[in-house]
N, C-alpha and C positions, 0 to 999 in steps of 0.2 A: 488424875491420880486415883487409885483405888481404894475404897475404904479399907478397914482392918478386917472387918467380917469378909468382904469380898476376897481380901488376899488369903484368908485363912481357907475359905472354900477353894480356892484356887489351888492352894497347896495340896489341900485333902483329895482334889480330884485328880491331880497329877501322881500322888501316892496311890491311889486306888487304880490308876492305869498302869502305873509300874507293876503293883501286885498281880493284876490280870495277866499282862504280859509275861511276868515270870511264872505263873501258873500254867499258861497256855503253853509257855517254851518248855517247861518241864514234862507236860502232857505229850507234847510231840516230840520230846528228847526219848522219853521213856516208852510211849506206846503202850498197848497191850501185850503181855507176855502169855503166850498159849502153852499150855503144858504138852508135852509128847502125846500122852495118851488121849487127849482131848482133840488134838489135832488128828491123830489116827481114827478117832470115832467119826469126826466130823468128814474126814475123807472117804471113810467107808460108808457114811449115809449119801454123800454126793453121788458115790459110783454106784450104789444100789439104785438110785434113781434113773440111771441112764439104760439104754437099750442092751439087751442081752450079749450082744457081740463086743460091745464096749466094755461091758463088765468081764468077759473072759481075758481081753487083752490088758486089763488093769489088776493085775494080781496082788495079793497080800505082800509077796516079795518087792514087787515094784511099788507098792505103798509105803513099805518100810524104807526105801531108798528116797523117795520123795520127802517123807517126814526128817530122814537124817539130813536131807539137804537144807531143809528149812532150819535145823539145829546148827547146822554147821556154817551156813551163809548169814544168819541173821540171829541166830540165838533165840529164835521163837519170838521175835520182837517185831511187831507189825508196822513200826515206823520207821525201821531202818533203811537209809538211802546210802548207796555206795557207788562208786565209779570203777568199771572194769577196763582197763587199757588193754590192747592187743600185746603189750610186752608180757603183763600178768597172765593174759590168757593162754599164751603160747608157752611161758615157763611151765605152768599147770599141765598143758598137754604133751610136754616133753616127759614130763614126770609120770603120766600116764601111760605114754607109748613104752617107756622103759619097764613099767610094771605089768604091762600087757592089759587086756580087756576081757570081759565075760559076758555073754547074754546080749541082752539089748542095749547094753552099755559099750559093747566093742563097735561102735558106730564108724561110718564109713569116712575115709579120707576124700575131702570135697575139694574140687578144683573148677571154678566158674560155674557153668550150667551143666557139667558133666559130673555125675555121680558115680562114686566107685567105692569098693570095700576093699581093706587091707585084708591080703589072705593069710591070716594066722590065728590059730586057736580054734578049738572046737566050738566053743561056745559063741564065736562069731558065725557060724553055720547054723547054728539055733536060732540065733537072731533073724539070721536070713529068712528061715521058714517061718517063724513067728510073725514078723512084721509085716511082710507084704510079698504077694505073688510076683510082684514087677520089681522084685529088689535086685539092685543093679548087679553086674558081674564083677569078679575082682580084676583090679589092674596087674598090669605086668610090673608096674613099679609103683609103689605108693607115694603119694606126693604130700609136702608139707602142708599144714592147715591154713585155710584161707587165702592160699594162692590163687590168683588169678592169672598169672603169667608164670613161665619158667624161672623168672628173675629171682634172686637171692634176696632182694629188698622187698618190703612190703608196698603193695600198691596203695592208692588213695583211698580206696575203700577199708583197706585194712587198718588205717591209721585211727579209725572212728573209735571214741571212748563211750562205750555205754553207760548209762545212768540206770541203776537196779534199784528197784522199790519193794520194800515190804517185805512181808513173811517169806516169800519164795524168791525174792530179789528179781522181780520181772522187768523187762527190759523197754527202754523208751525207744529202741529202734525196731521193735517188732510188735509187742504185744499192746501197747498203750501209746498215747499221746501226751507229750508235756507242753503242747503248743508251739514249740520252736523246732524240734527236731524232726525231720521226715521220718514218716513210720507207717507202715501199712495198717498198724492199729487192728491186729486179728482179732482182739477180745474186745474191741469197740469200748475201751475205757479211757477215761482219764488217769494219768498215770498217779494223780494224788490219791485216787480212789483205793489204791493198793498200799496206801499207808495210814488208813484209819483204822478203827477198831472191829469193823466189818470184814471178816475174812472169807466170806461166802464167795465173794466176787473173785478173789485170789485163787480159791479152790477150783471154781468153776474154769476159770482162764487156763490154770495148769493144766487140768483134766482136758480141757479142750484141744491144747496145745498137743498133749500126748497122744491123744486119740487120732488127731488129724495126722501127726506124724507117723503113727503106726498103720494107719490107713493108706497113706499116699507116699510115705519114704521121701525120697529125694525128687521125685517128680512132681512135688507140690510148688506153688508160688514160694517165693521168699525163703527157698530151701538152705541158702546159705547161713541166713541169720536163724532159722529154726535149728539147723544143727548146732550152731555156736550156743544157743540156750539150752539144748537138750543135753549136750556135752558138759555145760556148767551145772545143770541139775544133777545128771548123773556123775559125779565128781569121784575122784580116786577115793577119798576119805570116806566115800559112803558105798564104794564097789563091793566090798566083801560083807557087807551087812545083811544078815538073815532076820526075818520076821520074829522067828520064835525067841531069838537073843535079843535083839532090839527091843522088842514090847513086851520082855519078861516081867518087867514091873508092872504092866498095865493089866487091870482085872478083865 
């Protein structure tokens, strides 16, 4: 039997443990809220540290769309975790196709290991010139996203559900490892690193992915997964954003 003093100490320890868990849980749930202007400034600083060719590719307009993505996808919250299913992704894609694409965001339709560009809009041609001298030629008939066969039903690979982490909602199927999901982990990070308060690694990963995509296009490894992530970042909601308007409130 425990003495009265031991019982009181035990109860207090349990209450302390519950309190600490509650505080920790609130911290994880809320995370760090980054302001639009602060994120812009940190992205600018990160871009400025890159080589000249990469700086030229990452324009102020591209930066505005990246920040807009963070606002739309995570609400500027560093600890947000979501799941992206193929059904959600395809629904968003149909909306984008109906609305049309512009510039870098008029990305190609992708089928298996074959890379193609859907031949509509002047902006798509400018993207071709801007992205890569090896940019693929247009197809005679654009195909649906993520199809690896002509079948109308999704393939096994298309049924994958992505878990998205942090400020930019980075994927466990491409840029980081969650310890269980097969991933090329091209940013060489644990996915949990993207849900802490340090956003430097998040920013580096996003910029690395964009530069790699701008350099290699769909000739890169894991092109299908990269295209899906790029399409998610440059989503319809941010397609028409301009830096002058979007950052008007920033000093």
